[in-house]
Every structure is written in structure tokens, then in C-alpha cells.
N, C-alpha and C positions, 0 to 999 in steps of 0.2 A: 683312364685319365679324366679329370674333371676340367671344366673351364677355368676354375681357380688355379689348378695345377699348371695349366697352359699359361695363365697370367704370371704365375710365379717363375716359370721358365723365362718369360719375356723380361721380367724384372732382373733375373739373374744375369741375362745377357745384354741388358740395356746399354746401348752405346758401343758394344763390342762388335768387331767384324767377324762374321760367320760366313760359311760357304754353303751353297746349294749342292745337290747331288751332282750337278754338272760343273761345279767348280766356280760358279759366279759368286762374287763377294757381296754381302749385304750387312746392314746393321739393323738392330731391333730397337724399338721404342714402345712406350705405352702412352696413350692419350685417352682420357675418360674411361679407364678400365677396359681398354681394347688395344691389342697389339697392332703396331704398324711397322712397316718395313721400308728401309731406304736402300735401294740397290746402289752399289758403288758406281755402276755405269751411268746412272742418271743423276743421283744425288737428291732425288725428289721422294718424299715420303708417300706411301700408299697404304690403304687399308680398305677392306671390303666391309668393315663394320663388325660389330659384335655378333650379329645373327650368322654371318658367314663363318666366323671363328668358332661359334658353337656348333655349326653344321660340320665343320672340319673335325672337331672333337668327337661328335656323335659317329661320324663315318669311321674315324680312326678306331674307336672302341668296337665297332662292328667288324672291321676287316683287318685291323692292325698292319696295314700296308705302309711301307716307306717309299712308295712310288708316287710322286706328285700327280701323275696322270690319273690315278684312281680317285682324285678329289677335284678334278677339273670342272665338274658340274656344280660344285658347292662353293668354290672360292678360286679366284685368280691368283691367290697368294700361296697356293699349296706348296710350291717349291721352297718357300721361306719357312712355312710351318714345319715341313719335313726336315729342313736344314737345322732348325732349332732343336728338334727331337734328336737328330743325329749328334749334334754338338753336346747334348745332355747325356749321351750314352744310353738312350732309350731304344736302341735298335732291338726290336722284338721279333725280327724275322729269323 
């Protein structure tokens, strides 16, 4: 997966409600070519920035894991990135 493909997923799901692996609902958006996430529980958008999103992509390409805990040291939004991948049917496990 490339960063551009991750952005395309974010565009595809822009404004739609998705779920994390634990069942929490969130929405996806894009700001300045970087995905951000809005948890339904808070309603506030959050992003770690492009560098963290690129680090997620790099780690995903290395380990192909769909467990958010495997990305905890690169982004606090791992559960949302994984939720997006699952919603896209990209389960590679």
C-alpha cells in the first residue's frame, strides 16, 4: 500500500461512519492531504499528521497486521486506520 492509496481510501469513506475492531464508530475526513478521524464518542476531529500516517503505511507494508496495537508506537490513530482497511475489504491476514 502507498500513502496515496491510503488517501484514496480516506476519500472513499469521507463522511461515512465506520467501526474500529472493537466496535467503536468513527468518521473519516481529509485535510491538507492527510486523513483525520472523528470518533462518534467525542465528535472532535483528530490527526497525528502526515508523518504518522506515512509511518503507519510503512509498518503495515512490513508486517501486514490488522491489530492496532502493532502500530501504537507510530500513531495514536491506529485503530481508525485499521478500521478503514477492514471496511475496504483489505484484510490480508
